[in-house]
C-alpha positions as CSV (number, residue, x, y, z in Angstrom):
1,M,80.7,91.4,87.1
2,K,81.0,91.9,90.9
3,S,82.7,88.6,91.9
4,L,85.2,86.2,90.5
5,V,86.1,83.2,92.7
6,N,87.9,80.1,91.6
7,P,86.0,77.1,93.0
8,Q,89.3,75.3,93.8
9,D,90.5,78.3,95.9
10,P,91.1,77.3,99.5
11,F,90.6,80.9,100.6
12,E,87.6,81.6,98.3
13,M,89.3,84.9,97.3
14,N,87.2,87.3,95.3
15,W,89.7,88.7,92.7
16,L,87.6,91.7,91.8
17,G,87.7,95.1,93.6
18,E,84.8,96.2,95.8
19,H,84.3,99.8,94.7
20,T,83.7,100.2,91.0
21,E,82.1,97.3,89.1
22,W,84.3,95.4,86.7
23,G,83.5,96.3,83.1
24,T,82.3,99.9,83.9
25,V,83.5,102.1,81.0
26,R,84.6,105.7,80.5
27,T,83.7,107.2,77.2
28,V,83.0,110.5,75.5
29,D,80.0,112.1,74.0
30,G,79.1,110.5,70.7
31,I,80.6,107.1,71.5
32,T,78.2,104.4,72.6
33,V,79.4,101.1,74.2
34,S,78.1,97.6,73.9
35,K,79.5,94.7,76.0
36,G,79.6,91.0,75.8
37,R,80.8,88.2,78.0
38,K,81.1,84.4,77.4
39,L,82.1,81.7,79.9
40,G,84.3,78.9,78.6
41,N,86.5,76.1,79.9
42,N,87.9,77.9,83.0
43,I,88.1,81.2,81.0
44,I,86.0,84.3,80.5
45,K,85.9,86.1,77.2
46,E,84.9,89.8,77.3
47,Q,84.2,92.2,74.5
48,Y,83.7,96.0,74.6
49,V,82.7,97.7,71.3
50,F,83.0,101.6,71.2
51,R,81.0,102.9,68.3
52,N,80.8,106.4,66.8
53,D,77.1,107.0,66.4
54,T,77.5,110.6,65.2
55,N,77.9,112.0,61.7
56,R,81.4,113.4,62.3
57,E,84.8,112.2,63.2
58,I,85.6,111.9,66.9
59,F,89.2,112.7,67.8
60,L,90.1,110.6,70.8
61,R,92.8,111.5,73.4
62,E,94.5,109.1,75.7
63,G,92.2,108.3,78.6
64,D,89.0,109.2,76.8
65,L,88.1,105.5,76.5
66,A,88.9,103.3,79.4
67,I,87.6,100.1,81.0
68,Y,87.5,99.4,84.7
69,T,89.3,96.2,85.7
70,P,89.5,96.5,89.4
71,F,91.5,93.8,91.2
72,R,91.8,93.2,95.0
73,D,95.2,94.9,95.0
74,S,95.7,96.6,98.4
75,Y,98.2,96.3,101.1
76,E,96.4,95.7,104.4
77,D,97.1,93.4,107.3
78,V,99.5,90.6,106.4
79,Q,97.1,87.6,106.7
80,T,94.5,89.3,104.5
81,C,97.2,90.1,101.9
82,L,98.7,86.6,101.8
83,E,95.4,84.9,101.4
84,A,93.0,87.3,99.6
85,R,95.0,90.1,97.9
86,C,97.0,90.2,94.7
87,H,99.9,92.1,93.1
88,T,98.6,93.3,89.7
89,H,101.3,93.6,87.1
90,V,100.0,95.6,84.1
91,W,101.5,95.9,80.6
92,C,99.8,98.1,78.1
93,G,102.0,97.4,75.1
94,G,99.5,98.2,72.3
95,E,98.1,95.1,70.8
96,V,100.2,93.0,73.1
97,S,98.8,93.9,76.5
98,Y,98.1,91.8,79.6
99,V,97.6,91.7,83.4
100,C,99.4,89.2,85.5
101,A,97.7,89.1,88.9
102,L,99.6,87.1,91.6
103,R,98.2,86.3,95.0
104,M,100.5,87.8,97.5
105,G,101.0,84.6,99.4
106,D,101.8,82.6,96.3
107,V,98.9,80.2,96.8
108,E,97.4,78.9,93.5
109,P,95.4,79.8,91.6
110,H,96.5,83.1,90.2
111,M,94.6,85.2,87.7
112,G,95.6,86.5,84.2
113,L,94.1,88.7,81.5
114,C,95.3,88.8,77.9
115,L,94.2,91.2,75.2
116,T,93.1,89.4,72.0
117,S,91.7,92.3,70.0
118,G,92.3,96.0,70.0
119,S,95.0,98.1,71.5
120,L,95.8,99.5,75.0
121,C,98.2,102.3,75.5
122,S,98.4,102.9,79.3
123,Y,96.7,102.4,82.6
124,S,95.2,104.6,85.2
125,F,93.8,104.3,88.7
126,D,90.7,105.6,90.4
127,R,91.0,106.0,94.2
128,E,88.0,108.2,94.7
129,G,85.7,107.3,97.5
130,K,86.3,106.0,101.0
131,R,89.7,104.2,100.7
132,G,92.5,103.7,103.1
133,P,96.0,104.8,102.3
134,H,97.0,101.2,101.5
135,D,94.5,100.7,98.7
136,R,96.1,101.0,95.2
137,G,92.7,101.9,93.6
138,D,90.6,100.7,90.8
139,L,92.5,99.9,87.7
140,L,91.5,101.3,84.3
141,L,92.9,100.1,81.0
142,N,93.2,103.0,78.6
143,V,92.2,102.3,74.9
144,T,94.8,103.5,72.4
145,P,93.4,106.8,71.0
146,R,92.7,107.4,67.3
147,V,90.3,109.2,65.0
148,V,87.0,107.3,64.8
149,K,84.9,107.9,61.7
150,P,81.1,108.1,61.7
151,G,79.7,104.5,62.1
152,E,83.1,103.1,62.9
153,S,83.9,101.0,66.0
154,I,86.8,100.2,68.2
155,D,86.7,96.6,69.4
156,I,88.4,95.6,72.6
157,E,88.5,91.9,73.5
158,W,90.3,89.9,76.1
159,V,90.4,86.6,77.9
160,I,90.5,86.1,81.6
161,F,92.1,82.8,82.8
162,W,93.7,81.1,85.8
163,H,97.4,80.3,86.1
164,K,99.9,78.8,88.5
165,G,102.4,81.7,88.7
166,K,104.6,83.9,86.6
167,H,106.2,81.2,84.6
168,D,102.9,79.5,83.8
169,F,101.3,82.8,83.0
170,Y,103.8,83.6,80.3
171,K,103.6,80.1,78.9
172,K,99.8,80.5,78.7
173,L,100.2,83.8,76.8
174,E,101.9,81.9,74.0
175,N,98.6,80.1,73.3
176,F,97.2,83.4,72.0
177,T,97.8,83.9,68.3
178,N,98.2,87.7,68.6
179,Y,100.8,87.5,71.4
180,V,104.3,88.5,70.5
181,R,107.1,87.7,73.0
182,V,109.5,90.6,73.3
183,E,112.5,90.0,75.6
184,A,115.8,91.9,76.1
185,D,118.8,90.6,78.0
186,K,119.0,93.9,79.8
187,Y,116.4,96.7,80.1
188,V,118.8,99.1,81.8
189,L,122.2,99.4,80.2
190,Y,125.3,101.5,80.8
191,E,126.6,103.7,78.0
192,G,128.4,101.6,75.4
193,E,126.8,98.3,76.3
194,T,125.0,96.2,73.7
195,L,121.3,95.6,73.7
196,H,120.2,92.1,72.7
197,L,116.5,92.1,71.8
198,R,114.6,89.0,70.8
199,I,111.1,89.1,69.2
200,K,109.0,86.0,68.5
201,S,105.5,85.8,67.1
202,M,103.1,83.0,68.1
203,T,101.9,83.0,64.5
204,P,104.6,82.2,61.9
205,V,105.6,85.3,59.9
206,M,108.1,86.1,57.2
207,E,111.1,88.4,57.8
208,N,109.5,91.1,55.5
209,E,106.4,91.1,57.8
210,I,108.5,92.4,60.7
211,Y,109.4,96.1,61.1
212,I,111.2,97.7,64.1
213,E,111.6,101.5,64.4
214,R,113.7,103.1,67.1
215,F,112.8,106.3,69.0
216,Y,115.1,108.2,71.4
217,K,114.4,110.6,74.2
218,E,117.2,112.5,76.0
219,H,117.5,112.3,79.8
220,T,119.4,115.3,80.9
221,S,117.6,116.8,84.0
222,V,114.7,116.0,86.3
223,C,112.5,118.8,85.0
224,G,113.5,118.6,81.4
225,K,110.7,118.0,78.9
226,A,112.2,115.9,76.1
227,A,110.2,114.6,73.1
228,W,110.6,111.3,71.3
229,V,112.9,111.6,68.2
230,D,112.3,109.1,65.4
231,E,115.7,107.5,64.6
232,G,114.4,105.3,61.8
233,P,114.2,101.6,61.2
234,A,116.4,99.2,63.3
235,V,118.3,96.4,61.6
236,F,117.7,92.9,62.8
237,T,118.4,89.3,61.6
238,M,116.2,86.2,61.7
239,A,117.2,83.0,63.5
240,R,114.7,80.1,63.9
241,G,111.7,82.3,63.6
242,I,113.0,84.9,66.1
243,A,113.9,88.4,65.2
244,C,117.3,89.3,66.7
245,L,118.3,92.9,67.2
246,D,121.8,93.5,68.6
247,Q,122.7,97.2,69.0
248,E,125.5,99.0,70.9
249,L,123.8,101.9,72.6
250,G,126.4,104.7,73.0
251,R,124.1,107.6,73.9
252,C,122.5,108.0,77.4
253,G,118.7,108.3,77.4
254,E,115.5,106.3,76.9
255,Y,114.9,104.2,73.8
256,E,111.5,102.9,72.6
257,Y,111.4,100.2,69.9
258,R,108.1,100.2,68.1
259,I,107.5,96.8,66.7
260,R,105.2,95.5,64.0
261,V,104.9,91.8,63.5
262,G,102.4,91.0,60.8
263,E,99.4,93.1,61.8
264,V,100.3,93.2,65.5
265,H,101.9,96.4,66.9
266,T,103.7,96.5,70.2
267,L,106.8,98.0,71.8
268,C,109.8,97.7,74.1
269,R,111.5,100.4,76.3
270,V,115.1,100.4,77.5
271,Y,117.2,103.0,79.3
272,V,120.9,103.8,78.9
273,S,122.7,105.2,81.9
274,P,126.0,107.0,82.1
275,A,128.7,104.6,83.4
276,L,128.3,104.0,87.1
277,E,131.6,105.8,88.1
278,E,130.7,108.8,86.0
279,L,127.2,109.0,87.3
280,T,128.3,108.6,90.9
281,A,130.9,111.4,90.5
282,K,128.3,113.7,89.0
283,R,125.8,112.9,91.8
284,C,128.4,113.5,94.5
285,A,129.3,116.8,93.0
286,F,125.7,117.8,92.8
287,I,125.0,116.9,96.4
288,I,128.0,119.0,97.6
289,K,127.1,122.0,95.5
290,H,123.3,122.0,95.9
291,Q,122.2,119.8,98.8
292,Q,124.5,120.7,101.7
293,Y,123.2,123.4,104.1
294,E,125.8,125.8,105.4
295,K,124.7,128.2,108.0
296,K,127.0,128.9,111.0
297,G,125.1,128.5,114.3
298,S,122.3,126.4,112.8
299,H,121.5,122.9,113.9
300,L,121.4,122.0,110.3
301,S,124.8,123.3,109.3
302,G,126.6,120.6,107.3
303,A,123.5,118.6,106.7
304,Y,122.6,117.0,103.4
305,L,119.0,117.9,102.7
306,L,116.3,117.3,100.1
307,Y,116.5,119.3,96.9
308,D,113.6,120.7,94.9
309,N,114.6,120.5,91.3
310,E,111.7,122.7,90.2
311,E,112.5,125.5,92.6
312,Q,116.3,124.7,92.4
313,Q,116.7,125.0,96.2
314,I,117.2,122.8,99.2
315,F,114.2,122.0,101.4
316,Y,113.8,121.0,105.0
317,Q,110.8,120.2,107.2
318,N,110.7,118.7,110.7
319,S,108.7,115.7,109.5
320,K,109.4,112.0,109.1
321,E,110.2,112.0,105.4
322,Y,111.5,115.5,104.8
323,N,113.9,116.0,107.7
324,A,117.7,115.9,108.0
325,G,117.9,112.4,109.3
326,R,116.6,108.9,108.4
327,E,117.0,108.0,104.7
328,R,118.9,111.2,104.0
329,L,121.9,109.5,105.6
330,G,122.2,107.7,102.3
331,M,123.9,110.8,100.8
332,G,126.6,110.7,103.4
333,I,127.0,107.0,103.0
334,L,127.4,107.4,99.3
335,L,130.1,110.0,99.6
336,A,132.0,107.9,102.2
337,R,131.9,105.0,99.8
338,Y,133.0,107.2,96.9
339,L,136.1,108.4,98.9
340,Q,137.2,104.8,99.4
341,E,138.1,104.6,95.7
342,H,138.8,108.3,94.8
343,V,141.0,111.1,96.2
344,N,138.9,114.2,96.1
345,E,139.5,117.1,98.5
346,E,136.2,118.7,97.9
347,V,134.2,115.6,98.6
348,A,136.3,114.9,101.7
349,A,135.8,118.5,103.0
350,S,132.0,118.2,102.5
351,L,131.9,114.8,104.2
352,S,133.8,116.2,107.1
353,A,131.2,118.9,107.6
354,Y,128.5,116.3,107.4
355,L,130.2,114.1,109.9
356,H,130.3,117.0,112.3
357,F,126.6,117.4,111.8
358,V,125.8,113.8,112.4
359,T,127.9,113.5,115.5
360,H,126.4,116.6,117.0
361,E,122.8,116.5,115.8
362,L,121.8,112.9,114.9
363,V,123.8,110.6,117.1
364,N,124.6,110.6,120.8
365,T,128.3,109.6,120.5
366,S,128.4,108.4,124.1
367,T,125.4,106.1,124.2
368,G,125.0,105.3,120.5
369,E,121.4,106.6,120.5
370,V,120.2,107.7,117.0
371,Y,117.8,110.6,116.7
372,G,115.1,111.1,114.1
373,D,116.2,114.6,113.2
374,A,118.6,117.5,113.8
375,G,118.7,118.9,117.3
376,C,118.8,115.5,118.8
377,D,115.1,115.2,118.1
378,D,113.8,112.0,119.8
379,T,110.1,112.7,119.3
380,R,109.7,110.0,116.7
381,D,110.7,106.3,116.8
382,S,114.1,106.2,115.1
383,V,115.3,102.7,116.0
384,D,115.1,101.5,112.4
385,T,117.4,104.4,111.5
386,A,120.2,103.0,113.7
387,P,121.6,100.4,111.2
388,W,121.9,103.2,108.6
389,A,123.8,105.4,111.0
390,A,126.0,102.4,111.9
391,R,126.6,101.8,108.2
392,F,127.6,105.5,107.8
393,F,130.2,105.2,110.4
394,M,131.4,101.9,109.0
395,E,131.9,103.5,105.6
396,V,133.7,106.5,107.1
397,Y,136.0,104.0,108.9
398,R,136.7,102.2,105.7
399,F,138.0,105.3,103.9
400,S,139.7,106.9,106.9
401,C,141.0,103.8,108.6
402,N,140.2,105.5,111.9
403,K,139.2,102.8,114.4
404,E,137.1,105.3,116.4
405,F,134.5,105.4,113.7
406,L,134.2,101.6,113.8
407,K,133.7,101.8,117.6
408,M,130.9,104.3,117.0
409,A,129.2,101.9,114.6
410,I,129.3,99.2,117.3
411,R,128.0,101.6,119.9
412,I,125.0,102.4,117.6
413,M,124.3,98.7,117.0
414,R,124.3,98.0,120.7
415,W,121.8,100.7,121.2
416,F,119.7,99.3,118.3
417,Y,119.5,95.9,119.9
418,D,118.9,97.3,123.4
419,Q,115.8,99.1,121.9
420,G,114.4,95.8,120.5
421,G,116.1,95.6,117.2
422,V,116.1,91.8,117.3
423,E,112.4,91.9,116.6
424,R,112.3,94.5,113.8
425,Y,112.4,94.3,110.0
426,A,115.2,96.9,109.7
427,V,116.6,97.6,106.3
428,A,120.3,97.4,105.3
429,V,121.6,96.0,108.6
430,P,125.4,95.8,108.1
431,M,125.9,92.2,109.2
432,S,128.8,90.5,107.5
433,E,130.5,93.7,106.5
434,L,130.6,95.0,110.1
435,I,131.9,91.7,111.4
436,E,134.6,91.6,108.7
437,C,135.7,95.1,109.8
438,L,135.7,94.1,113.5
439,E,137.7,90.9,112.8
440,K,140.2,92.9,110.8
441,E,140.8,95.3,113.8
442,G,141.0,92.4,116.3
443,M,137.8,93.6,118.0
444,R,136.8,90.0,118.8
445,Q,134.4,90.7,121.7
446,D,132.4,93.2,119.7
447,S,132.3,90.7,116.8
448,L,131.0,87.9,119.0
449,Y,128.4,90.2,120.5
450,L,127.1,91.2,117.1
451,L,127.1,87.6,115.9
452,G,125.0,86.6,118.9
453,R,122.5,89.3,118.2
454,F,122.3,88.4,114.6
455,K,121.6,84.8,115.6
456,E,118.8,86.0,117.9
457,H,117.3,88.0,115.1
458,A,117.5,85.1,112.7
459,A,115.8,82.8,115.2
460,W,113.0,85.4,115.5
461,L,112.7,85.7,111.7
462,M,112.5,81.9,111.3
463,E,109.9,81.6,114.1
464,N,107.7,84.2,112.3
465,G,108.3,82.9,108.8
466,V,106.0,84.7,106.4
467,K,103.5,85.7,109.0
468,Y,105.2,89.1,109.8
469,E,103.1,89.3,112.9
470,T,104.6,92.5,114.3
471,E,103.8,94.4,111.2
472,K,100.5,96.3,110.6
473,H,100.7,96.3,106.8
474,F,102.2,94.0,104.2
475,D,105.2,95.6,102.4
476,Q,108.0,94.7,100.0
477,K,110.7,96.2,102.3
478,M,110.0,94.0,105.2
479,V,110.1,90.8,103.0
480,A,113.4,92.0,101.5
481,A,114.8,92.8,104.9
482,A,113.9,89.3,106.3
483,A,115.4,87.5,103.3
484,N,118.5,89.6,103.3
485,D,119.3,89.1,107.0
486,L,118.7,85.3,106.8
487,L,121.0,85.1,103.8
488,E,123.6,87.2,105.5
489,L,123.7,85.0,108.6
490,Y,123.8,81.8,106.4
491,A,126.9,83.3,104.7
492,I,128.5,83.8,108.1
493,I,127.6,80.5,109.9
494,G,126.5,78.2,107.2
495,E,123.4,76.8,109.0
496,K,121.1,75.3,106.4
497,K,117.9,76.3,108.2
498,C,118.8,80.0,107.6
499,L,119.0,79.3,103.9
500,E,115.7,77.4,103.8
501,A,114.0,80.2,105.8
502,A,115.4,82.8,103.3
503,E,114.1,80.8,100.4
504,D,110.6,81.0,101.9
505,Q,111.0,84.8,102.0
506,L,112.3,84.8,98.4
507,T,109.2,83.1,97.2
508,I,107.1,85.9,98.6
509,L,109.6,88.6,97.4
510,E,109.6,87.5,93.8
511,L,105.9,88.2,93.5
512,F,106.5,91.9,93.8
513,G,108.5,92.1,90.6
514,G,107.1,92.2,87.0
515,R,108.5,91.0,83.7
516,A,107.0,93.4,81.1
517,P,109.5,94.7,78.4
518,D,109.9,98.1,79.9
519,H,112.9,99.3,81.9
520,R,110.6,100.9,84.5
521,L,108.7,97.6,85.1
522,Y,111.1,94.7,84.6
523,E,112.0,93.3,88.1
524,T,110.9,96.6,89.7
525,A,109.3,96.1,93.0
526,L,105.6,97.0,92.9
527,R,105.1,100.0,95.2
528,Y,102.4,102.7,94.9
529,G,102.6,105.0,98.0
530,E,106.2,106.2,97.9
531,N,105.4,109.6,96.3
532,R,102.6,110.2,98.8
533,N,105.2,109.9,101.6
534,K,108.4,111.2,100.0
535,G,107.6,113.2,96.9
536,K,106.9,116.9,96.4
537,Y,103.4,116.4,95.2
538,Q,102.4,113.8,97.8
539,I,100.1,111.9,95.4
540,Y,99.4,108.3,95.1
541,G,100.3,106.2,92.0
542,D,102.6,103.3,91.1
543,T,106.2,104.5,91.7
544,L,107.9,102.5,89.0
545,P,110.8,102.7,89.4
546,N,111.5,103.3,93.1
547,P,114.7,103.1,95.2
548,C,113.3,100.1,97.2
549,S,113.9,97.7,94.2
550,V,117.6,97.8,95.0
551,L,116.8,95.9,98.2
552,T,115.3,93.1,96.1
553,G,118.3,93.1,93.8
554,M,120.7,92.8,96.8
555,V,118.8,89.7,98.0
556,Y,118.7,88.1,94.6
557,L,122.4,88.6,94.1
558,K,123.4,87.2,97.6
559,Y,121.3,84.2,96.9
560,A,122.8,83.7,93.5
561,R,126.3,83.9,95.0
562,I,125.4,81.4,97.6
563,L,124.2,78.9,95.0
564,E,127.3,79.6,92.9
565,H,129.6,79.0,95.9
566,E,127.8,75.7,96.7
567,G,128.4,74.5,93.2
568,D,125.4,72.2,92.8
569,P,125.1,71.7,89.0
570,E,121.4,71.0,89.4
571,L,121.0,74.6,90.7
572,D,123.1,76.2,88.0
573,L,120.1,77.5,86.0
574,V,118.4,78.8,89.1
575,Q,121.7,80.6,90.0
576,K,122.0,82.2,86.6
577,Q,118.3,83.3,86.6
578,F,118.6,85.0,90.0
579,K,121.9,86.7,89.0
580,R,120.2,88.1,85.9
581,K,117.2,89.3,87.9
582,A,119.5,90.7,90.6
583,Y,121.2,93.1,88.2
584,A,117.9,94.0,86.6
585,A,116.5,95.0,90.0
586,L,119.7,96.7,91.1
587,R,119.7,98.9,87.9
588,S,116.0,99.4,87.7
589,A,116.0,102.8,89.4
590,L,119.0,104.3,87.5
591,S,116.6,106.4,85.4
592,L,115.9,108.4,88.6
593,F,119.3,110.0,88.1
594,F,120.1,112.5,85.3
595,E,123.2,113.4,83.4
596,D,123.6,116.7,85.2
597,G,123.9,114.9,88.6
598,S,120.3,115.8,89.6
599,A,117.9,113.1,90.8
600,G,114.3,112.5,91.7
601,C,112.9,110.2,94.3
602,T,110.3,108.4,92.3
603,Y,108.7,108.1,88.8
604,L,104.9,108.0,88.7
605,Y,104.2,105.4,86.0
606,P,100.4,105.4,85.5
607,Y,98.8,107.7,82.9
608,A,96.6,109.3,85.6
609,V,95.3,108.7,89.1
610,D,92.0,110.2,90.0
611,G,92.1,112.1,86.8
612,R,95.4,113.8,87.6
613,P,98.1,113.2,84.9
614,E,101.2,111.4,86.0
615,Q,104.1,109.8,84.1
616,F,106.8,112.1,85.5
617,T,109.8,112.1,87.8
618,D,109.0,113.7,91.1
619,P,111.2,116.8,91.5
620,Y,112.3,116.1,95.1
621,A,115.7,114.5,95.5
622,N,115.1,112.5,98.7
623,D,116.1,108.9,99.4
624,Q,117.2,107.7,96.0
625,D,121.0,107.8,96.6
626,W,120.9,104.4,98.3
627,V,120.5,103.1,94.8
628,L,124.0,104.3,93.7
629,Y,125.5,103.2,97.0
630,F,124.4,99.6,96.7
631,L,125.3,99.6,93.0
632,Q,128.8,100.7,94.0
633,M,128.8,97.8,96.5
634,Y,127.6,95.1,94.2
635,E,128.4,96.1,90.6
636,A,131.3,98.5,90.6
């Protein structure tokens, strides 16, 4: 199958990828494959039968049998993405597996796939061939491995169907008799919190036909290799045909619940993090001990740098993603935030050295210009870094109460807007927070200046809407930035048009998040190139989780708080839904942090990309500390 177009589609989008043909299979010697396809009422049924035609058992490994299901899932120019590209959310949960493909512009119809026979254990991508850096690759669904006896077959069947969006997709899944709905109230918990897991079969079953077994894996360090430990059956109760499992999880690490409902096997994964305060303290201690460079006379002295957890040493390179500036400011911001709530001489001394580095190497304290790297390096565009530098000085002001640092933050923001910041999708611009600080200090003129600039920026955002005309490629961060800034300004001035424009952005932003019962997937923003840019191994692959999901969580929470403040009872359910999604997104990347205080910048979720195994945390600690900072802001 080379093309699949819905006749009602206004854009005539072909949902199938253009490189490898849909239905191409990977197999091993001795296994033959037969295929079948039937067209029904707006659905397509496909069957793949893998048969052992030898006279001996064949022992399969993960990835030996796989089926190509390539979608048009790439991040090119904005117009192409909104009209003719899709986010592909994949869940390989054994005999409950599916793909929810959502057009990036949220124009119906959308496409779905539901497994009806067989079992899928994971997915991979094939990016071989002439592909640009924004092409996610051809999706492969990996058949669950087992021993296949002579003459025995493995049958994989699924149904492809159209749907109207996420909610409609999951409602349609309930029409399949093998579907088992598995939902947790939280997929990322703090130590000591209680997991509430609910399991419902679409086919009525008795309580004795349900079995849940819990497995545990420790999460102590980035490069640690822990194995799953079987902790035995999990106790549950039945209520109105739903299996209810309620467990307090008092040990940090990853939990996998392997579930059997009748003859259907599936699973759910959750993660338990140390308490936020404990984790932040350990992370700050690790940064001070391992990631601050101290060399008298060096441009880098005092800088917080990347850390290679494999080599156990700091790393620096004068390049965009590995230098001493840009996102690495997040470490200094986190420590400044930490000191606002804790008296710690060691942290204060470390931050003092970092402050000296920033004011001498990254920022021109007279003009407010922000540089891309140490040595006042202005060879790269660093305008988008300015709001982060301003946020750093704002947080230093908050813990020191030294007004000079607030003045420095304003100087940086003035430079930012002088460089065209009004027409940029900058991330984490400190709008309401900075104005609040200025008003507190009686700096009215600076406050009015910033408010005027924020209004100009919002007017530009509203004019552009969801066209994003200044951007070369479609990206979750720019959508989150636009939604955030519009919500921020609405909270300040209360103009309804700002809220309405923000809601348009929210519609697009929601499509990036998935709903599969896995802590790495649930409300995690779909991104696939982060490791290529920021990791040690610089390879492609879905980075689930990734630090950018926290940006989505911030937006959701701000929107939920606005709805709560307005008190419209008709919007009460929407408010609660966004609040729940907000905390899921904010917490989604906590598994990038480990009990010893170490951290990795991404987790590569696919089984393999271009044949290279993934499913590991990248050993570089890079930009992930923004996650803890924003959690401290919104959840502490």
